[in-house]
Structure formats: C-alpha cells, structure tokens
C-alpha positions in Angstrom: 29.4 36.2 -36.5 30.2 34.7 -33.0 26.6 35.1 -32.0 25.5 33.2 -35.1 27.8 30.3 -34.6 26.8 30.1 -31.0 23.2 29.6 -32.0 23.7 27.4 -35.1 26.4 25.0 -33.7 24.0 22.8 -31.7 21.7 22.6 -34.7 24.5 21.6 -37.0 25.7 19.0 -34.5 22.2 17.6 -34.2 21.8 17.5 -37.9 25.1 15.7 -38.4 24.2 13.1 -35.9 20.9 12.5 -37.6 22.6 12.1 -41.0 25.2 9.8 -39.5 22.4 7.7 -37.9 20.5 7.6 -41.2 23.6 6.6 -43.1 24.3 3.8 -40.6 20.6 2.7 -40.8 20.7 2.5 -44.6 24.0 0.6 -44.6 22.6 -1.9 -42.1 19.0 -2.0 -43.6 19.4 -5.3 -45.5 21.5 -8.2 -44.2 24.1 -9.9 -46.4 21.8 -12.7 -47.6 19.2 -10.1 -48.6 21.8 -8.4 -50.7 22.6 -11.7 -52.4 18.9 -12.1 -53.3 18.8 -8.5 -54.6 21.7 -9.4 -56.9 19.7 -12.4 -58.1 16.6 -10.2 -58.7 18.5 -7.7 -60.7 19.3 -10.3 -63.4 15.6 -11.2 -63.8 12.6 -9.9 -65.7 9.5 -10.1 -63.6 6.4 -9.2 -65.7 4.0 -10.6 -63.1 5.4 -8.6 -60.2 6.1 -11.7 -58.1 9.1 -10.1 -56.6 7.5 -6.7 -56.0 7.9 -7.0 -52.2 11.6 -7.7 -52.4 12.5 -4.3 -50.9 16.1 -3.4 -50.3 14.9 -1.3 -47.3 13.9 -4.3 -45.3 16.2 -5.6 -42.6 15.9 -9.2 -43.8 14.4 -11.0 -46.8 12.3 -13.3 -44.5 9.0 -11.7 -45.4 9.7 -11.6 -49.2 7.5 -13.7 -51.4 8.9 -17.2 -52.0 11.5 -16.8 -49.2 11.4 -18.7 -45.9 14.0 -18.2 -43.2 15.1 -20.1 -40.1 13.4 -18.6 -37.1 16.5 -18.5 -34.9 19.1 -17.0 -37.3 17.0 -15.4 -40.1 19.2 -17.4 -42.5 17.4 -18.1 -45.8 16.4 -21.8 -45.8 13.9 -22.0 -48.7 13.5 -20.2 -52.1 10.3 -21.3 -53.7 9.4 -19.4 -56.9 7.5 -21.9 -59.1 5.3 -20.8 -62.0 6.3 -17.2 -61.5 6.9 -16.3 -65.2 10.5 -15.2 -64.3 13.0 -14.7 -67.1 16.8 -14.4 -66.9 19.8 -16.2 -65.7 20.6 -17.8 -62.4 23.0 -15.7 -60.3 26.0 -17.4 -58.9 25.5 -15.2 -55.9 22.9 -17.7 -54.6 25.8 -19.9 -53.7 26.4 -17.6 -50.8 23.3 -18.8 -49.0 25.1 -21.3 -46.8 22.0 -22.6 -45.0 19.7 -22.9 -48.1 17.9 -26.2 -48.0 15.5 -25.9 -50.9 15.8 -24.0 -54.3 12.7 -24.5 -56.4 12.5 -22.5 -59.6 10.4 -24.9 -61.7 8.2 -23.8 -64.6 9.8 -20.4 -65.3 11.9 -19.2 -68.2 15.4 -19.3 -66.7 18.2 -19.7 -69.3 22.0 -20.0 -69.2 24.0 -22.4 -67.2 23.7 -23.8 -63.7 26.5 -22.1 -61.7 29.5 -24.2 -60.8 29.5 -22.4 -57.4 26.3 -24.2 -56.4 28.7 -26.8 -54.9 29.0 -24.4 -52.0 25.3 -25.0 -51.1 26.3 -27.8 -48.7 23.0 -27.8 -46.9 20.9 -28.1 -50.0 18.3 -30.9 -49.9 16.0 -30.0 -52.8 17.0 -28.6 -56.2 14.1 -28.3 -58.6 14.6 -26.4 -61.9 12.2 -28.4 -64.0 10.7 -26.9 -67.2 13.0 -23.9 -67.9 15.5 -23.2 -70.7 18.7 -24.0 -68.8 21.5 -25.1 -71.1 25.1 -26.2 -70.9 26.6 -29.1 -69.1 25.4 -30.3 -65.6 28.2 -29.2 -63.2 30.1 -32.1 -61.9 30.5 -30.2 -58.6 26.8 -30.9 -57.8 27.9 -34.5 -57.0 29.5 -33.2 -53.9 26.2 -32.1 -52.3 25.9 -34.9 -49.8 22.6 -33.7 -48.3 20.8 -33.5 -51.6 17.6 -35.7 -51.6 15.7 -34.4 -54.6 17.1 -33.1 -57.9 14.8 -32.4 -60.8 16.4 -30.8 -63.9 13.9 -32.2 -66.4 12.5 -30.4 -69.5 15.5 -28.2 -70.1 18.2 -28.0 -72.7 21.1 -29.5 -70.7 23.7 -31.3 -72.8 26.8 -33.4 -72.4 27.2 -36.4 -70.2 25.8 -37.0 -66.7 28.7 -36.3 -64.4 30.5 -39.4 -63.0 30.5 -37.7 -59.6 26.7 -38.4 -59.4 27.6 -42.1 -58.9 28.5 -41.3 -55.3 25.2 -39.5 -54.4 23.9 -42.3 -52.2 21.5 -40.0 -50.3 19.6 -39.0 -53.5 16.0 -40.3 -53.3 14.5 -38.7 -56.3 16.2 -37.8 -59.6 14.6 -36.5 -62.9 16.9 -35.6 -65.8 14.3 -36.5 -68.5 13.8 -34.5 -71.7 17.1 -32.9 -72.1 20.0 -33.3 -74.6 22.2 -35.5 -72.5 24.5 -38.1 -74.1 26.6 -41.0 -73.1 26.4 -43.6 -70.3 24.4 -43.3 -67.1 27.1 -43.5 -64.4 27.3 -46.7 -62.3 26.6 -46.6 -58.5 23.9 -44.6 -56.9 22.0 -43.7 -60.2 21.4 -47.3 -61.0 18.6 -47.3 -58.4 16.5 -45.1 -60.6 14.5 -46.4 -63.6 14.0 -45.2 -67.1 11.5 -42.4 -66.1 14.5 -40.5 -64.6 16.3 -40.4 -68.0 13.7 -40.7 -70.7 13.7 -38.2 -73.5 17.5 -38.1 -73.9 17.9 -39.9 -77.2 21.6 -40.3 -77.0 21.7 -41.5 -73.4 22.4 -45.2 -72.7 22.0 -47.1 -69.5 23.1 -50.7 -69.8 20.9 -52.5 -67.2 18.4 -49.6 -66.8 15.3 -50.9 -68.4 14.1 -48.7 -71.3 17.5 -47.3 -72.2 19.7 -48.7 -74.9 22.8 -50.7 -74.1 25.9 -48.6 -74.2 28.1 -51.3 -75.9 25.7 -51.9 -78.8 26.9 -50.8 -82.2 25.0 -50.3 -85.4 25.2 -53.4 -87.6 25.4 -51.2 -90.6 28.9 -49.9 -89.7 30.9 -52.8 -91.3 29.1 -52.4 -94.6 29.5 -48.6 -94.7 33.2 -48.6 -94.2 34.2 -50.5 -97.4 31.6 -48.4 -99.3 33.4 -45.2 -98.5 36.8 -46.8 -99.2 35.6 -48.0 -102.6 34.2 -44.6 -103.4 37.4 -42.7 -102.6 39.6 -45.0 -104.7 37.4 -46.2 -107.5 39.7 -44.9 -110.1 42.3 -47.6 -109.2 39.8 -50.5 -109.9 39.0 -52.1 -113.2 35.4 -52.1 -114.4 35.0 -55.8 -113.5 36.3 -55.2 -110.0 33.9 -52.3 -109.5 31.0 -54.5 -110.6 32.0 -57.4 -108.3 32.5 -54.9 -105.4 29.1 -53.4 -106.1 27.4 -56.8 -106.1 29.2 -57.8 -102.9 28.1 -54.6 -101.2 24.6 -55.1 -102.3 24.5 -58.7 -101.0 26.1 -57.7 -97.8 23.5 -55.0 -97.3 20.7 -57.5 -98.0 22.2 -59.9 -95.5 22.4 -57.2 -92.8 18.8 -56.2 -93.4 17.7 -59.9 -93.1 19.6 -60.3 -89.9 18.0 -57.2 -88.5 14.5 -58.4 -89.4 15.2 -61.8 -87.8 16.6 -60.2 -84.6 13.7 -57.8 -84.3 11.2 -60.6 -84.8 12.9 -62.7 -82.2 12.9 -59.8 -79.7 9.3 -59.1 -80.4 8.5 -62.7 -79.8 10.4 -63.0 -76.6 9.9 -59.4 -75.4 10.8 -59.4 -71.7 10.7 -63.2 -71.4 12.3 -64.4 -68.2 15.4 -66.5 -68.9 15.5 -69.1 -66.1 18.7 -70.5 -67.4 19.9 -73.7 -65.9 21.0 -74.9 -62.4 18.2 -73.1 -60.6 15.5 -74.2 -58.2 11.8 -73.5 -57.7 10.5 -73.6 -54.1 6.8 -73.5 -53.3 6.0 -73.2 -49.6 3.8 -75.9 -48.0 0.8 -75.4 -45.9 -1.1 -73.1 -48.3 -4.8 -73.5 -48.4 -5.1 -72.3 -52.0 -4.8 -74.6 -55.0 -1.3 -73.8 -56.3 0.1 -75.0 -59.6 2.6 -77.8 -59.8 6.3 -77.0 -60.3 6.1 -78.1 -64.0 3.1 -75.9 -64.6 4.8 -72.9 -62.9 8.0 -73.2 -64.9 6.2 -73.6 -68.1 4.0 -70.5 -67.4 7.0 -68.4 -66.3 8.8 -69.1 -69.5 5.7 -67.7 -71.4 5.7 -64.4 -69.6 5.7 -61.5 -72.0 5.9 -57.7 -71.7 2.1 -57.4 -71.9 1.9 -59.2 -68.5 3.6 -56.4 -66.6 1.4 -54.9 -63.9 3.8 -52.8 -62.0 7.4 -51.7 -61.5 9.1 -50.4 -58.4 12.5 -49.9 -56.8 13.0 -53.7 -56.3 11.9 -54.9 -59.8 9.2 -55.7 -62.3 5.9 -57.4 -61.4 4.0 -59.7 -63.8 0.6 -61.2 -63.6 0.7 -64.9 -64.0 -2.4 -67.1 -64.7 -1.7 -70.8 -64.7 -4.6 -72.9 -66.1 -7.5 -72.8 -63.7 -5.4 -72.1 -60.6 -5.6 -68.8 -58.7 -3.8 -65.9 -60.3 -0.4 -65.1 -58.9 2.0 -62.2 -59.1 5.7 -62.7 -60.1 8.3 -60.1 -59.1 11.6 -60.3 -60.9 14.2 -58.7 -58.7 16.6 -56.1 -60.4 19.6 -57.1 -58.3 20.3 -59.3 -55.4 23.4 -58.5 -53.4 23.1 -61.5 -51.1 24.8 -64.9 -51.6 22.7 -67.7 -52.9 22.5 -69.3 -49.5 21.5 -66.1 -47.8 18.9 -65.4 -50.4 17.3 -68.8 -49.9 17.5 -68.7 -46.1 15.8 -65.2 -45.9 13.1 -66.2 -48.4 12.4 -69.4 -46.5 12.0 -67.4 -43.3 9.7 -64.9 -45.0 7.6 -67.8 -46.3 6.5 -68.4 -42.7 5.2 -64.8 -42.3 1.4 -65.0 -42.4 -0.9 -62.1 -41.6 -4.1 -61.0 -43.0 -2.7 -57.6 -43.9 0.6 -58.8 -45.5 0.9 -60.0 -49.1 1.5 -63.7 -48.8 4.8 -65.0 -50.3 4.0 -68.3 -51.9 7.4 -69.3 -53.2 10.5 -68.3 -55.1 12.7 -69.2 -58.0 16.4 -68.8 -57.8 18.9 -69.4 -60.6 22.3 -67.8 -61.5 20.5 -65.6 -64.1 17.4 -64.5 -62.3 15.6 -64.2 -58.9 11.8 -64.4 -58.8 9.4 -64.0 -55.9 5.9 -65.6 -56.1 3.0 -63.7 -54.4 -0.7 -63.8 -54.2 -2.3 -61.5 -56.8 -4.5 -58.6 -55.5 -7.0 -57.4 -58.0 -8.0 -54.1 -56.3 -4.9 -52.1 -57.3 -3.1 -50.0 -54.7 -3.8 -47.1 -52.3 -2.0 -44.6 -54.6 -4.4 -45.5 -57.5 -7.4 -45.4 -55.1 -6.7 -42.0 -53.8 -5.0 -40.2 -56.7 -5.9 -42.2 -59.8 -8.9 -41.8 -62.1 -12.1 -42.9 -60.3 -15.3 -44.1 -61.7 -18.2 -41.8 -61.0 -19.9 -44.2 -58.6 -16.8 -44.9 -56.5 -16.6 -42.9 -53.3 -13.6 -43.3 -51.1 -15.5 -42.7 -47.9 -14.2 -42.7 -44.3 -15.0 -46.4 -43.7 -12.7 -47.4 -46.5 -9.9 -45.1 -45.4 -10.1 -46.2 -41.8 -10.1 -49.8 -42.8 -6.9 -49.2 -44.8 -5.3 -47.2 -41.9 -6.0 -49.9 -39.3 -5.1 -52.8 -41.6 -1.7 -51.4 -42.5 -1.0 -50.6 -38.9 -1.8 -54.2 -37.9 0.5 -55.6 -40.6 3.4 -53.4 -39.5 2.9 -54.1 -35.8 3.1 -57.8 -36.7 6.4 -57.3 -38.6 7.9 -55.3 -35.8 6.8 -57.2 -32.7 5.6 -60.7 -33.6 8.1 -61.9 -36.2 11.3 -63.6 -35.1 13.6 -62.2 -36.3 11.7 -58.9 -36.4 11.3 -57.1 -39.8 11.7 -53.5 -40.7 10.1 -52.6 -44.0 12.1 -49.5 -44.9 10.1 -48.6 -48.1 6.5 -48.0 -47.2 4.4 -46.0 -49.7 0.9 -45.8 -50.9 1.9 -47.7 -54.1 3.0 -50.8 -52.2 -0.2 -51.1 -50.2 -2.3 -53.4 -52.3 -6.1 -53.9 -52.1 -8.5 -56.7 -52.7 -12.0 -56.0 -54.1 -13.3 -55.2 -50.6 -10.6 -52.6 -50.0 -8.8 -54.7 -47.4 -5.2 -53.6 -47.4 -2.2 -55.8 -47.9 1.3 -54.4 -47.3 3.8 -55.7 -50.0 7.6 -55.6 -50.4 8.2 -56.1 -46.7 10.2 -59.3 -47.6 12.7 -57.3 -49.5 14.0 -55.2 -46.6 16.9 -56.7 -44.6 15.9 -58.8 -41.6 16.9 -57.5 -38.2 18.2 -59.7 -35.5 16.8 -59.4 -32.0 20.0 -57.8 -30.7 20.2 -55.1 -33.3 18.6 -51.7 -32.8 19.0 -50.6 -36.4 19.7 -52.0 -39.8 21.3 -50.5 -42.9 18.9 -51.0 -45.9 20.0 -51.2 -49.5 16.9 -49.3 -50.9 16.7 -45.7 -50.0 12.9 -45.5 -49.7 10.4 -43.5 -51.7 10.7 -39.7 -51.6 8.1 -38.1 -49.4 7.8 -41.1 -47.1 11.4 -41.3 -45.9 12.2 -40.3 -42.3 14.8 -37.6 -42.1 17.3 -39.6 -40.1 17.0 -42.5 -42.6 17.6 -40.2 -45.6 20.8 -39.0 -44.0 22.3 -42.2 -42.7 20.5 -45.1 -44.2 20.2 -46.6 -40.7 16.7 -47.8 -40.1 14.8 -48.5 -36.9 11.1 -49.3 -36.4 10.6 -45.6 -36.0 11.5 -45.1 -39.7 8.4 -47.3 -40.6 6.4 -45.3 -38.1 7.2 -42.1 -40.0 6.3 -43.6 -43.4 3.0 -44.9 -41.9 2.3 -41.4 -40.6 2.6 -40.1 -44.2 0.1 -42.8 -45.3 -2.3 -41.5 -42.6 -1.9 -38.0 -43.9 -2.6 -39.1 -47.4 -5.8 -40.9 -46.3 -6.9 -37.8 -44.3 -6.1 -35.1 -46.9 -6.4 -36.9 -50.3 -3.1 -35.3 -51.2 0.0 -37.1 -52.5 3.1 -37.4 -50.2 4.8 -34.9 -52.6 2.3 -32.4 -53.8 3.3 -29.7 -56.3 0.5 -27.4 -55.2 2.4 -27.1 -51.9 5.8 -26.6 -53.6 5.7 -22.8 -53.0 5.9 -23.3 -49.2 6.8 -26.9 -48.3 8.8 -29.8 -49.8 6.3 -32.5 -48.9 3.0 -33.3 -47.2 4.5 -34.1 -43.9 6.4 -30.8 -43.6 3.2 -28.9 -44.5 1.2 -30.7 -41.9 3.9 -30.2 -39.2 3.8 -26.4 -39.7 0.0 -26.4 -39.6 0.0 -28.6 -36.5 2.3 -26.2 -34.7 0.0 -23.3 -35.6 -3.0 -25.1 -34.4 -4.5 -25.5 -37.9 -3.9 -29.1 -38.6 -7.6 -29.8 -39.3 -7.3 -27.7 -42.4 -5.6 -30.6 -44.1 -8.7 -32.8 -43.9 -10.2 -33.7 -47.3 -13.3 -31.6 -48.0 -15.2 -34.8 -48.8 -14.6 -36.0 -45.2 -15.2 -33.0 -43.1 -19.0 -33.1 -43.1 -19.4 -36.9 -43.0 -16.9 -38.1 -40.4 -17.3 -37.6 -36.6 -14.8 -35.0 -35.5 -13.6 -37.3 -32.7 -12.5 -39.8 -35.4 -10.6 -37.1 -37.4 -9.1 -35.7 -34.2 -7.7 -39.0 -33.0 -6.3 -40.1 -36.4 -4.8 -36.7 -37.2 -3.1 -36.7 -33.8 -1.7 -40.1 -34.4 -0.4 -39.0 -37.8 1.2 -35.9 -36.5 3.1 -37.8 -33.9 4.2 -40.4 -36.4 5.8 -37.8 -38.7 7.6 -36.1 -35.8 11.2 -35.1 -36.7 12.3 -36.7 -33.4 12.2 -40.5 -33.7 11.8 -40.8 -30.0 8.5 -39.0 -30.2 7.0 -41.4 -32.7 4.8 -44.2 -31.3 5.5 -47.9 -31.8 3.1 -49.5 -34.3 1.6 -51.7 -31.6 0.6 -48.5 -29.8 -0.8 -47.1 -33.1 -3.0 -50.2 -33.5 -4.2 -49.8 -29.9 -5.2 -46.2 -30.5 -6.9 -46.7 -33.8 -8.8 -49.6 -32.3 -10.5 -47.1 -30.0 -12.6 -46.0 -32.9 -14.1 -49.4 -33.4 -14.4 -50.7 -29.8 -18.1 -50.9 -29.0 -19.3 -49.0 -26.0 -16.5 -46.4 -26.0 -17.5 -43.5 -23.8 -17.6 -40.0 -25.3 -15.3 -38.8 -22.6 -12.6 -41.1 -23.6 -13.1 -40.6 -27.3 -12.8 -36.9 -27.0 -9.1 -37.1 -26.1 -7.4 -35.1 -28.9 -4.7 -33.0 -27.4 -1.8 -35.5 -27.7 -0.7 -39.1 -27.7 0.7 -38.7 -24.2 -2.7 -37.7 -22.9 -4.2 -40.8 -24.5 -1.5 -43.1 -23.1 -2.0 -41.7 -19.6 -5.8 -42.3 -19.7 -6.0 -45.9 -18.5 -9.8 -45.9 -18.8 -9.5 -45.4 -22.5 -7.3 -48.4 -23.1 -9.4 -51.5 -24.1 -8.9 -54.7 -22.1 -7.2 -57.5 -23.9 -10.4 -59.6 -23.5 -12.5 -56.9 -25.0 -10.7 -56.7 -28.4 -11.0 -59.8 -30.6 -7.6 -60.9 -31.9 -5.5 -59.1 -29.3 -2.7 -61.2 -27.7 0.1 -59.9 -25.5 3.7 -59.9 -26.8 6.0 -58.5 -24.1 4.7 -55.0 -23.4 2.8 -54.8 -26.7 -0.5 -56.0 -28.1 -0.5 -57.7 -31.5 -3.4 -58.8 -33.7 -3.4 -62.4 -34.7 -4.6 -63.3 -38.2 
C-alpha cells in the first residue's frame, strides 16, 4: 500500500494542479462585460445565426459580430446589430456596459420596454432602436444622458407622453420619435429645435409652435354642443313635450351654426395657408449697391403678403424658405426665421453688417424685414438645388456628377469659408455647414447659405457659443459636447463635405451603421489602416488622376481629425486645392500625398501670390477676392 501511494502521489498532485488551473481558466475565460452580453443573448431568438460566434469561452467579446471594443481597455464601445432578425426583449444587463457609446438595434423584432437602467449608460452617444416592436413609456431617465447625440425610437409601439426631462437634452443633434403611439405635448426647451419629421405619425401628439403638429390648447368646437345634448338625454322625463321640441330645435340650429363656422374657418385657412403676417410697426430694408433690378418696397410687401404654402422650397433648422417672384424682377428667396433670440436692435445691426458680405461663393443677402410678429431674410434665388440633392437625389439619366463638378464645388465652398473666417470684420463662424445648405446655380457653381445666421465673432474672441447645434454627421466632436465653436468646427464640417464629394455617400449612411456612426468615423478608421482610397466613388476611380484624389482625400482626412489643432485653416485648404488648378504644376510637387505637413514644408509647391488670380494677402493667409 505504501509503495502504491509513493508512486501515485505525484500523479495525483499533478492532476489536481491541472484541474485547478483549468477551473481558474474557465472562471476567467470571459470578462465581466462579455458575461453581460451573454445574458443579453440568452433572452433572444437568433434564427439567422448572427450571434453564432458569441462564444462564452472567449476571453473578451471584442471579436464577436456587432461588437467593437476600445483598444486600450477592451471595454465594449459599440453594439451594432441592425437588420439581424433578432427577436426578444432588451436585457437591463446592458446598462452595465459603462463605456458603451453606441447601441444600434434597428430593424429587428425586439419587444417589451426600454429598461429604466439605461440611464446608467452615461457614455452613450447613439441610441438607435428604430423599427422594432418596443412598447411601454419612454423612460424619463433617458433625459439624464448628457452625451447622447442621436436618438431614434421611430416605428415602434411606444406610448404615453414624451418625458419632460428631454427638454434639457441640449446636446441632442438628431431625434426621431415618429410613428409611435405617443400622446400629449412636446416638451419645451431642447426638443423645439426639431421639426415635425421627428414627431410625425403620433396622432395624439401636439406641438404648439412646431410646424405640422396641432396646437395643444385647441379644443373641439363640438364640445359645447355635445354637453347639453347629454344633459337633455339624461333628464328628458322632467321636460314637457314643448320644452323637448324647443330644446331639439335649439340643438339642431346650434349644430348647424357650428358646422357653418367650421366651414368658414377651414376656407379661410385654406385661402391663407402659411401666409406671412407682417403685422404693423415693422420695417423693410433693401441693401443698396446691388447690380440686379430689385423690386420696390411696395412691390416687395405686396408680394410677401401673397405668399402661400405652395411657394415653400425648403425648410431647415433656422426656418422655412419660400420662392418669391415679383413681376418681371429676378426671383428671390425669402427665409422666415423660426425664432430670433436677439433684441430688435441687435437683429438689425447684425443683418446690416451681413448685408456688406459679398463673395462669389456666398449666397447674397439682399435685405430683411423685421416686425414684432415675424423676421424675414431676403436672398438671391439659386435654381440649381443643393449639393445634397445633386449627390443623393434622383438624377436624370444624362446627368453625370463628374470630377470637374465635384472639384468646383469643393474649391468654391473652401473659398467662401476662407472669406468668412479671415476677410470679414468681424469674422464669421458658420456653425451649421451641410450639403443641404450649399446651393448651386445652373452651372454647378456653389453658394454657401445660412452663414448669416450664426453668431458673429469679435476679433478678440477665440470661440463663440452658437444657438443652433449643427446637422448630425457634420458636427465636430468638441462642438457637440460644449456648443463652443471655433473656425476649426467649420473645418471639420467642410471635411465631411469633401468626403461626401469623394465617396458619393451621405454624412450619415445606414449601410455603414453596422460598424461606424457616420462617414467621418468610417474614413478615419480606413485612413489609419492605410485604406482610405477605398472610400472613393467607383465612378471616379478610373476617370480622375490619382494625384487629384490623393491630395483632396488627404485634405479631407486632416479636416475631420478628432484633434482641432490638427485641422487646417480654410485659407490653407484653399491654397492646397488650388494646386490642382495652377498651370505648370510639376509632377514632383503634385505627387505629395503623405500628409498636410509634408505639403506645407514643401515651399516649391506653394504658388506665388502673383501666379494665382484673385489671391491677396491678409495677415499670414491668402484670400480669394470676388
């Protein structure tokens, strides 16, 4: 017996150690966040096998489909499972993912309620649960998510009111609650920035001053007539026959009267539609020095009063735009501002200053109308639509958006922005650049609009706080968080425009939603991996010199850098893009493609002022004159 123990003891000890190590390994196989995702998976039906590689034996969930982690900590940052045919409820365990930035579960079959515990996702920036079967009330605790930039809960079965806590979500740039069962009033505050498209399809939702939603204080005109009818019905036995007859006749006449009033009111509303009420005590100012044949003040006022809903040609964050034709004069565009927070004197002073801004790539402000009831801006009308429509809208078969058109747009917008930043006094930060507010004439020359609605910056300021939060997909990260804008905020938005022109994709592209939140984020990752050229539109790759694409792509990637200090000034962008059109440019200089720093260091590649028509020095910058 002793001899047996002597020989077997080492083997038993070795086996015990192996079992202990195996036990330890199994316990430590999956980290805590992976266990949370496993709990999420257990509540789901996955007929398409999308989650088949979510293995509990992995150390981390970072290689699982739809999961992206931070490189340094392996903390889960993105969960992107769109169009995955998943069915089940959303586990409250997801609230334990403290560094989760994006949760995208759109177009699945999730049901049940949104967990209240989602308020613990304090790093969340994107919440997209569009097109599921989620029900119950929207948790009021979501209003505490200060970093949230996009929230899309549309096409679900959510009910009850929109939480009042949402009124404080000033960082929210995109909201879609359409096509649910929501009721009551849209809260005041931050949500009033969004238009009816964010709330449409909720029949019992009212919005006061949000165009397209019913007024919350309106009441049915039939209510007074219906009350006495029920009262008479419940106590008819106490009335004589004559009283019943008289009461019936009175109710009948009252009903006829109400119907007549409704018909008249409806006819009046149909006739006036969205007619602009100028009220009294206002003023119309048309700027002098214009070369075009502008209408007289009387003609303008008469035409403005005849504006109807059919004249609407656009609507944005600042207001509604109408097309105005006054007799034989050139066509104008009228923008009716939604709100104006400035005093009357400040409004007039700023508009008078903007009336002096003249550049061939900026929409010309021709005048304004100010009254206690409405504020109107008068611009030149551009018949060519905008860049968003050109790139992403329906195109005629014979229309090809070739490189020459895209390059012309890129250079023109850069010139306009450089003029605003470096030649205007005081200088102007736009703050809301997007492809939809770059207008075009019939020759595809670009004109940047809405620049006059960003707050003017004095020469001693380094930043400005703007009232409009920008357009989702174009907003620089630091601006989204603080609302404090510098010129580099515009540089970022311009970089997104360049990426749109190069790729033909939208700034927010759903086909990229399984990996990235927006076009800029997608390109940044490809740029780091040395694959940035993969973004270039297939229609351009074989028709554009690679040197052109290399240079413009490099400019775009620097413009959308997450570090504002790495973004170039717009005057420098103009200088670099001009390299492509300067005659006699040597191939050696044109082949610079590694970085903007290399381009800036190469003095031989910088055109002389005298060599480039329209250049003039302004401090250390070069600006194009009009």
